[in-house]
VEXNU-844581 format. One record per residue: x, y, z of N, C-alpha, C in turn; residue number from 1. Coordinates in Angstrom, 3 decimals, padded with zeros to 6 digits. Layout:
% residues N
{{X, Y, Z}, {X, Y, Z}, {X, Y, Z}, NUM} ...
This chain:
% residues 181
{{100.915, -007.688, 039.051}, {099.918, -008.742, 039.009}, {099.334, -008.899, 037.619}, 1} {{099.527, -007.891, 036.783}, {098.972, -008.000, 035.444}, {099.608, -009.126, 034.642}, 2} {{100.749, -009.654, 035.106}, {101.388, -010.784, 034.443}, {100.764, -012.121, 034.843}, 3} {{099.906, -012.114, 035.856}, {099.265, -013.330, 036.333}, {097.827, -013.369, 035.856}, 4} {{097.289, -014.575, 035.782}, {095.908, -014.740, 035.334}, {094.951, -014.034, 036.289}, 5} {{093.971, -013.385, 035.730}, {092.946, -012.733, 036.537}, {092.094, -013.820, 037.206}, 6} {{091.822, -013.688, 038.496}, {090.950, -014.685, 039.138}, {089.587, -014.722, 038.452}, 7} {{089.065, -015.920, 038.298}, {087.762, -016.086, 037.662}, {086.653, -015.721, 038.640}, 8} {{085.442, -015.587, 038.122}, {084.278, -015.347, 038.983}, {084.126, -016.509, 039.966}, 9} {{084.321, -017.731, 039.489}, {084.224, -018.898, 040.370}, {085.263, -018.866, 041.485}, 10} {{086.501, -018.507, 041.157}, {087.545, -018.401, 042.183}, {087.216, -017.285, 043.176}, 11} {{086.683, -016.194, 042.682}, {086.299, -015.082, 043.553}, {085.171, -015.506, 044.487}, 12} {{084.186, -016.205, 043.969}, {083.090, -016.701, 044.801}, {083.601, -017.711, 045.827}, 13} {{084.505, -018.599, 045.409}, {085.102, -019.563, 046.345}, {085.860, -018.835, 047.458}, 14} {{086.571, -017.779, 047.088}, {087.339, -017.013, 048.062}, {086.413, -016.336, 049.072}, 15} {{085.330, -015.746, 048.587}, {084.360, -015.123, 049.486}, {083.791, -016.176, 050.435}, 16} {{083.462, -017.338, 049.910}, {082.948, -018.417, 050.737}, {083.988, -018.839, 051.777}, 17} {{085.243, -018.896, 051.364}, {086.317, -019.276, 052.285}, {086.429, -018.286, 053.444}, 18} {{086.490, -016.999, 053.137}, {086.661, -016.040, 054.236}, {085.395, -015.950, 055.093}, 19} {{084.224, -016.229, 054.499}, {082.970, -016.177, 055.252}, {082.903, -017.280, 056.308}, 20} {{083.659, -018.350, 056.123}, {083.664, -019.434, 057.110}, {085.015, -019.587, 057.801}, 21} {{085.936, -018.678, 057.515}, {087.290, -018.796, 058.033}, {087.385, -018.531, 059.534}, 22} {{086.556, -017.654, 060.047}, {086.545, -017.322, 061.473}, {085.111, -017.158, 061.932}, 23} {{084.920, -017.130, 063.224}, {083.599, -016.829, 063.775}, {083.455, -015.311, 063.820}, 24} {{083.334, -014.725, 062.625}, {083.296, -013.269, 062.488}, {082.180, -012.636, 063.309}, 25} {{081.080, -013.335, 063.472}, {079.956, -012.775, 064.222}, {080.340, -012.478, 065.671}, 26} {{081.396, -013.113, 066.177}, {081.860, -012.860, 067.540}, {082.821, -011.673, 067.615}, 27} {{083.458, -011.343, 066.507}, {084.576, -010.409, 066.533}, {084.339, -009.097, 065.795}, 28} {{083.336, -009.050, 064.952}, {083.083, -007.849, 064.164}, {081.794, -007.175, 064.601}, 29} {{081.680, -005.878, 064.380}, {080.451, -005.167, 064.755}, {079.304, -005.462, 063.794}, 30} {{078.094, -005.136, 064.221}, {076.921, -005.324, 063.366}, {076.970, -004.378, 062.167}, 31} {{077.406, -003.164, 062.388}, {077.542, -002.214, 061.283}, {078.865, -002.454, 060.558}, 32} {{078.933, -002.023, 059.337}, {080.156, -002.208, 058.536}, {081.206, -001.175, 058.951}, 33} {{081.929, -001.505, 060.004}, {082.904, -000.584, 060.562}, {084.330, -001.120, 060.544}, 34} {{084.510, -002.394, 060.221}, {085.845, -003.000, 060.281}, {086.442, -003.105, 058.877}, 35} {{087.599, -002.437, 058.633}, {088.191, -002.513, 057.295}, {088.866, -003.862, 057.036}, 36} {{088.542, -004.443, 055.913}, {089.236, -005.607, 055.372}, {089.927, -005.115, 054.104}, 37} {{091.115, -005.604, 053.855}, {091.870, -005.203, 052.672}, {092.068, -006.420, 051.788}, 38} {{091.578, -006.323, 050.565}, {091.685, -007.413, 049.605}, {092.717, -007.033, 048.564}, 39} {{093.523, -008.018, 048.182}, {094.557, -007.785, 047.176}, {094.932, -009.100, 046.528}, 40} {{095.725, -009.005, 045.504}, {096.197, -010.185, 044.791}, {097.658, -010.417, 045.148}, 41} {{098.008, -011.678, 045.368}, {099.360, -012.032, 045.783}, {099.800, -013.251, 044.971}, 42} {{100.873, -013.123, 044.180}, {101.322, -014.270, 043.389}, {101.771, -015.439, 044.263}, 43} {{102.029, -015.186, 045.537}, {102.448, -016.241, 046.456}, {101.302, -016.806, 047.285}, 44} {{100.080, -016.421, 046.981}, {098.934, -016.892, 047.752}, {098.931, -018.415, 047.786}, 45} {{098.815, -018.954, 048.991}, {098.762, -020.399, 049.172}, {100.113, -021.051, 049.390}, 46} {{101.170, -020.288, 049.351}, {102.501, -020.868, 049.546}, {102.937, -020.699, 050.995}, 47} {{103.645, -021.689, 051.518}, {104.101, -021.640, 052.898}, {105.336, -020.758, 053.006}, 48} {{105.263, -019.769, 053.866}, {106.307, -018.767, 054.010}, {107.169, -019.058, 055.225}, 49} {{108.469, -018.888, 055.072}, {109.418, -019.032, 056.177}, {110.196, -017.739, 056.293}, 50} {{110.455, -017.309, 057.533}, {111.236, -016.092, 057.741}, {112.709, -016.473, 057.829}, 51} {{113.541, -015.690, 057.142}, {114.985, -015.888, 057.162}, {115.597, -014.567, 057.570}, 52} {{116.491, -014.580, 058.535}, {117.166, -013.335, 058.916}, {118.591, -013.394, 058.412}, 53} {{118.919, -012.456, 057.558}, {120.270, -012.350, 057.028}, {121.089, -011.477, 057.964}, 54} {{122.314, -011.864, 058.196}, {123.186, -011.070, 059.058}, {124.295, -010.445, 058.229}, 55} {{125.119, -009.667, 058.847}, {126.258, -009.074, 058.159}, {125.861, -007.873, 057.348}, 56} {{126.063, -007.949, 056.039}, {125.809, -006.812, 055.164}, {124.369, -006.318, 055.229}, 57} {{123.468, -007.213, 055.517}, {122.054, -006.836, 055.501}, {121.578, -006.312, 056.847}, 58} {{122.448, -006.281, 057.845}, {122.102, -005.762, 059.176}, {120.805, -006.351, 059.709}, 59} {{120.744, -007.645, 059.657}, {119.608, -008.401, 060.202}, {118.285, -008.042, 059.527}, 60} {{118.339, -007.654, 058.275}, {117.116, -007.367, 057.526}, {116.329, -008.671, 057.360}, 61} {{115.032, -008.579, 057.479}, {114.203, -009.769, 057.356}, {114.001, -010.123, 055.894}, 62} {{114.225, -011.365, 055.585}, {113.954, -011.904, 054.266}, {113.039, -013.101, 054.447}, 63} {{112.359, -013.451, 053.387}, {111.438, -014.566, 053.450}, {111.736, -015.512, 052.301}, 64} {{111.439, -016.756, 052.498}, {111.553, -017.722, 051.416}, {110.333, -018.629, 051.487}, 65} {{110.110, -019.351, 050.430}, {108.972, -020.242, 050.386}, {109.440, -021.673, 050.375}, 66} {{108.802, -022.506, 051.196}, {109.086, -023.936, 051.174}, {108.521, -024.497, 049.883}, 67} {{108.987, -025.646, 049.551}, {108.518, -026.284, 048.318}, {107.145, -026.919, 048.530}, 68} {{106.187, -026.086, 048.822}, {104.809, -026.521, 048.966}, {104.044, -025.925, 047.803}, 69} {{103.352, -026.741, 047.081}, {102.656, -026.263, 045.891}, {101.488, -025.367, 046.263}, 70} {{101.346, -024.282, 045.535}, {100.185, -023.412, 045.720}, {099.104, -023.737, 044.694}, 71} {{099.323, -024.778, 043.913}, {098.370, -025.090, 042.847}, {096.970, -025.342, 043.384}, 72} {{096.865, -026.066, 044.489}, {095.549, -026.363, 045.039}, {094.849, -025.079, 045.473}, 73} {{095.523, -024.246, 046.231}, {094.941, -022.981, 046.680}, {094.575, -022.121, 045.481}, 74} {{095.520, -021.926, 044.581}, {095.275, -021.028, 043.458}, {094.259, -021.601, 042.475}, 75} {{094.119, -022.898, 042.432}, {093.082, -023.481, 041.587}, {091.699, -023.088, 042.116}, 76} {{091.516, -023.085, 043.440}, {090.219, -022.749, 044.036}, {089.988, -021.256, 044.208}, 77} {{091.058, -020.509, 044.568}, {090.886, -019.113, 044.962}, {091.660, -018.123, 044.107}, 78} {{092.380, -018.579, 043.113}, {093.207, -017.675, 042.323}, {094.313, -017.109, 043.194}, 79} {{094.640, -015.860, 042.986}, {095.699, -015.218, 043.767}, {095.133, -014.281, 044.832}, 80} {{093.868, -014.471, 045.181}, {093.226, -013.625, 046.183}, {093.864, -013.789, 047.550}, 81} {{093.939, -012.683, 048.263}, {094.431, -012.666, 049.637}, {093.709, -011.533, 050.358}, 82} {{093.667, -011.611, 051.685}, {093.065, -010.513, 052.431}, {093.834, -010.265, 053.716}, 83} {{093.634, -009.071, 054.239}, {094.246, -008.680, 055.506}, {093.238, -007.866, 056.299}, 84} {{093.204, -008.111, 057.585}, {092.433, -007.299, 058.512}, {093.156, -007.311, 059.847}, 85} {{092.953, -006.299, 060.624}, {093.555, -006.285, 061.949}, {092.883, -007.281, 062.880}, 86} {{091.745, -007.774, 062.496}, {091.013, -008.768, 063.283}, {091.290, -010.158, 062.740}, 87} {{092.129, -010.892, 063.394}, {092.347, -012.307, 063.086}, {092.785, -012.557, 061.652}, 88} {{093.734, -011.779, 061.187}, {094.255, -011.977, 059.841}, {094.910, -013.345, 059.732}, 89} {{094.670, -013.978, 058.627}, {095.333, -015.247, 058.354}, {096.155, -015.092, 057.092}, 90} {{097.155, -015.896, 057.002}, {097.929, -016.032, 055.776}, {097.765, -017.482, 055.366}, 91} {{097.266, -017.700, 054.194}, {096.808, -019.019, 053.802}, {097.953, -019.966, 053.494}, 92} {{097.897, -021.145, 054.112}, {098.910, -022.170, 053.873}, {098.200, -023.498, 053.659}, 93} {{098.426, -024.122, 052.511}, {097.821, -025.438, 052.331}, {098.560, -026.474, 053.176}, 94} {{097.821, -027.298, 053.869}, {098.402, -028.379, 054.658}, {098.292, -029.663, 053.844}, 95} {{098.904, -030.731, 054.342}, {098.893, -031.989, 053.596}, {097.482, -032.505, 053.364}, 96} {{096.562, -032.238, 054.300}, {095.192, -032.709, 054.142}, {094.315, -031.717, 053.366}, 97} {{094.960, -030.727, 052.717}, {094.310, -029.687, 051.924}, {093.543, -028.669, 052.754}, 98} {{093.635, -028.753, 054.102}, {093.076, -027.676, 054.907}, {094.041, -026.500, 054.826}, 99} {{093.570, -025.342, 055.233}, {094.404, -024.149, 055.132}, {094.471, -023.499, 056.506}, 100} {{095.662, -023.282, 057.017}, {095.850, -022.662, 058.321}, {096.994, -021.673, 058.289}, 101} {{097.061, -020.870, 059.326}, {098.070, -019.824, 059.439}, {099.212, -020.294, 060.328}, 102} {{100.363, -020.521, 059.754}, {101.515, -020.886, 060.572}, {102.743, -020.066, 060.193}, 103} {{102.557, -019.023, 059.417}, {103.699, -018.195, 059.040}, {103.605, -016.846, 059.736}, 104} {{104.704, -016.132, 059.816}, {104.625, -014.823, 060.462}, {103.723, -013.883, 059.653}, 105} {{102.986, -013.080, 060.352}, {102.131, -012.097, 059.687}, {103.034, -011.049, 059.055}, 106} {{102.866, -010.820, 057.778}, {103.707, -009.834, 057.087}, {102.938, -008.562, 056.771}, 107} {{101.696, -008.500, 057.199}, {100.928, -007.285, 056.984}, {100.596, -007.082, 055.520}, 108} {{100.454, -005.839, 055.128}, {100.092, -005.507, 053.751}, {101.350, -005.402, 052.896}, 109} {{101.990, -006.539, 052.746}, {103.207, -006.657, 051.943}, {103.102, -007.873, 051.049}, 110} {{103.871, -007.855, 049.993}, {104.005, -009.013, 049.118}, {105.489, -009.328, 049.039}, 111} {{105.813, -010.594, 049.071}, {107.204, -011.015, 049.013}, {107.629, -011.077, 047.547}, 112} {{108.705, -010.336, 047.214}, {109.187, -010.335, 045.833}, {110.112, -011.529, 045.582}, 113} {{110.636, -011.624, 044.386}, {111.489, -012.738, 043.990}, {112.777, -012.845, 044.782}, 114} {{113.214, -011.765, 045.410}, {114.432, -011.780, 046.231}, {114.131, -012.126, 047.686}, 115} {{112.852, -012.334, 048.008}, {112.483, -012.660, 049.376}, {112.235, -011.459, 050.255}, 116} {{112.175, -010.278, 049.665}, {111.964, -009.057, 050.436}, {110.471, -008.737, 050.501}, 117} {{110.043, -008.298, 051.675}, {108.657, -007.862, 051.834}, {108.529, -006.450, 051.265}, 118} {{107.687, -006.310, 050.260}, {107.464, -005.004, 049.655}, {106.043, -004.554, 049.939}, 119} {{105.915, -003.295, 050.345}, {104.599, -002.732, 050.658}, {103.709, -002.735, 049.424}, 120} {{102.466, -003.037, 049.652}, {101.474, -002.936, 048.591}, {101.231, -001.446, 048.357}, 121} {{101.187, -000.997, 047.102}, {100.971, 000.431, 046.829}, {099.683, 000.950, 047.479}, 122} {{099.755, 002.178, 047.952}, {098.632, 002.783, 048.675}, {097.348, 002.790, 047.854}, 123} {{097.448, 003.039, 046.543}, {096.224, 003.066, 045.733}, {095.588, 001.687, 045.628}, 124} {{096.393, 000.633, 045.692}, {095.855, -000.734, 045.677}, {095.175, -001.018, 047.018}, 125} {{095.805, -000.588, 048.105}, {095.201, -000.764, 049.427}, {093.868, -000.025, 049.492}, 126} {{093.843, 001.193, 048.996}, {092.614, 001.997, 049.012}, {091.521, 001.325, 048.185}, 127} {{091.864, 000.878, 046.991}, {090.870, 000.235, 046.120}, {090.394, -001.108, 046.681}, 128} {{091.257, -001.794, 047.421}, {090.907, -003.099, 047.965}, {090.165, -003.057, 049.284}, 129} {{090.061, -001.874, 049.879}, {089.438, -001.744, 051.205}, {087.924, -001.953, 051.112}, 130} {{087.409, -002.764, 052.027}, {085.975, -003.037, 052.102}, {085.594, -003.071, 053.583}, 131} {{084.582, -002.310, 053.941}, {084.150, -002.256, 055.333}, {083.237, -003.450, 055.616}, 132} {{083.621, -004.211, 056.636}, {082.987, -005.494, 056.915}, {082.187, -005.436, 058.210}, 133} {{081.238, -006.350, 058.340}, {080.467, -006.507, 059.566}, {080.407, -007.982, 059.939}, 134} {{079.792, -008.250, 061.075}, {079.687, -009.625, 061.552}, {078.853, -010.499, 060.622}, 135} {{078.077, -009.889, 059.739}, {077.231, -010.665, 058.838}, {078.018, -011.395, 057.753}, 136} {{079.325, -011.197, 057.718}, {080.169, -011.973, 056.806}, {080.106, -013.450, 057.142}, 137} {{080.056, -013.774, 058.419}, {080.148, -015.172, 058.845}, {079.017, -016.000, 058.247}, 138} {{079.385, -017.056, 057.543}, {078.415, -017.813, 056.773}, {077.497, -018.679, 057.632}, 139} {{078.061, -019.535, 058.426}, {077.237, -020.506, 059.156}, {076.319, -019.848, 060.180}, 140} {{076.744, -018.740, 060.736}, {075.940, -018.102, 061.779}, {074.691, -017.423, 061.225}, 141} {{074.698, -017.068, 059.943}, {073.607, -016.237, 059.442}, {072.856, -016.789, 058.232}, 142} {{073.286, -017.884, 057.669}, {072.640, -018.308, 056.427}, {071.182, -018.723, 056.604}, 143} {{070.814, -019.213, 057.789}, {069.428, -019.644, 058.006}, {068.734, -018.873, 059.129}, 144} {{069.186, -017.675, 059.421}, {068.621, -016.915, 060.539}, {067.611, -015.885, 060.048}, 145} {{066.520, -016.373, 059.509}, {065.481, -015.489, 058.977}, {064.594, -014.925, 060.081}, 146} {{064.679, -015.473, 061.296}, {063.825, -015.014, 062.396}, {064.505, -013.982, 063.286}, 147} {{065.731, -013.596, 062.957}, {066.447, -012.589, 063.735}, {066.663, -011.369, 062.858}, 148} {{066.479, -010.179, 063.456}, {066.504, -008.958, 062.666}, {067.454, -007.936, 063.284}, 149} {{068.034, -007.112, 062.428}, {068.879, -006.022, 062.923}, {067.988, -004.845, 063.309}, 150} {{068.609, -003.748, 063.700}, {067.851, -002.582, 064.151}, {067.026, -001.929, 063.039}, 151} {{067.324, -002.263, 061.771}, {066.566, -001.725, 060.636}, {065.462, -002.673, 060.168}, 152} {{065.286, -003.797, 060.874}, {064.238, -004.743, 060.515}, {064.626, -005.702, 059.403}, 153} {{065.916, -005.786, 059.070}, {066.386, -006.709, 058.033}, {066.882, -007.977, 058.718}, 154} {{066.454, -009.124, 058.199}, {066.853, -010.381, 058.829}, {068.368, -010.568, 058.740}, 155} {{068.901, -011.309, 059.694}, {070.337, -011.590, 059.687}, {070.737, -012.328, 058.408}, 156} {{069.884, -013.257, 057.967}, {070.187, -014.009, 056.743}, {070.244, -013.068, 055.536}, 157} {{069.311, -012.130, 055.477}, {069.307, -011.167, 054.366}, {070.531, -010.259, 054.442}, 158} {{070.915, -009.847, 055.659}, {072.132, -009.050, 055.822}, {073.353, -009.791, 055.284}, 159} {{073.416, -011.079, 055.559}, {074.535, -011.892, 055.054}, {074.545, -011.897, 053.519}, 160} {{073.388, -012.120, 052.927}, {073.293, -012.147, 051.461}, {073.683, -010.805, 050.860}, 161} {{073.228, -009.729, 051.465}, {073.545, -008.385, 050.964}, {075.045, -008.125, 051.061}, 162} {{075.626, -008.450, 052.217}, {077.057, -008.211, 052.404}, {077.881, -009.011, 051.397}, 163} {{077.549, -010.286, 051.209}, {078.292, -011.135, 050.270}, {078.145, -010.603, 048.841}, 164} {{076.948, -010.175, 048.469}, {076.743, -009.610, 047.127}, {077.544, -008.321, 046.949}, 165} {{077.556, -007.474, 047.978}, {078.340, -006.237, 047.908}, {079.841, -006.535, 047.825}, 166} {{080.282, -007.531, 048.584}, {081.697, -007.907, 048.554}, {082.081, -008.449, 047.177}, 167} {{081.232, -009.271, 046.599}, {081.515, -009.801, 045.261}, {081.623, -008.664, 044.249}, 168} {{080.704, -007.717, 044.303}, {080.755, -006.562, 043.398}, {082.037, -005.763, 043.634}, 169} {{082.397, -005.578, 044.903}, {083.615, -004.840, 045.243}, {084.856, -005.544, 044.673}, 170} {{084.933, -006.860, 044.834}, {086.101, -007.598, 044.344}, {086.168, -007.583, 042.820}, 171} {{085.039, -007.635, 042.162}, {085.031, -007.542, 040.692}, {085.493, -006.157, 040.241}, 172} {{085.073, -005.116, 040.953}, {085.544, -003.755, 040.642}, {087.039, -003.632, 040.892}, 173} {{087.511, -004.267, 041.950}, {088.938, -004.264, 042.260}, {089.724, -004.923, 041.131}, 174} {{089.225, -006.038, 040.623}, {089.902, -006.709, 039.504}, {089.955, -005.798, 038.281}, 175} {{088.888, -005.080, 038.031}, {088.890, -004.134, 036.910}, {089.944, -003.052, 037.123}, 176} {{090.066, -002.571, 038.342}, {091.084, -001.566, 038.663}, {092.480, -002.117, 038.399}, 177} {{092.743, -003.329, 038.811}, {094.085, -003.918, 038.643}, {094.374, -004.231, 037.186}, 178} {{093.447, -004.841, 036.493}, {093.720, -005.343, 035.147}, {093.373, -004.373, 034.035}, 179} {{092.568, -003.348, 034.311}, {092.194, -002.402, 033.256}, {092.903, -001.063, 033.377}, 180} {{093.759, -000.917, 034.385}, {094.430, 000.361, 034.596}, {095.648, 000.467, 033.721}, 181} 
């Protein structure tokens, strides 16, 4: 990834905003930060993925290819950011109307190389990208909920702000790990 441009602060903030509204996280995640999310950089972020099964010599090994769908729009807004979680993981695909939906097979914590092979993300990258998430990630559910409080007396809206600030700091540290190592 060091050969690709480092995502800007603006792209990182846009990405956080995107995942904060991507699902109704408040329905699916716990109040405490107990659910691992894995953040990483993917040069194919925003590209539509198709699964291809090769037969014969490859013994039905799975290969992937990308349709000729531009990732420029996605990467312009979010850089090469990507995330994975066991809870409702999405793989970002730009649609004709510029919305983004998941219509490709889930490839897990892998990146597709130039030959179309899914390669595992190195363990140290997975470890550095791991961030424990809670339901307070969800943007619309908590941005104006100053009258609701958690068990520690912190408003839901404040919990959302704290989580987003912590996530931004985490992603900036992750970028330093990738680009300064």
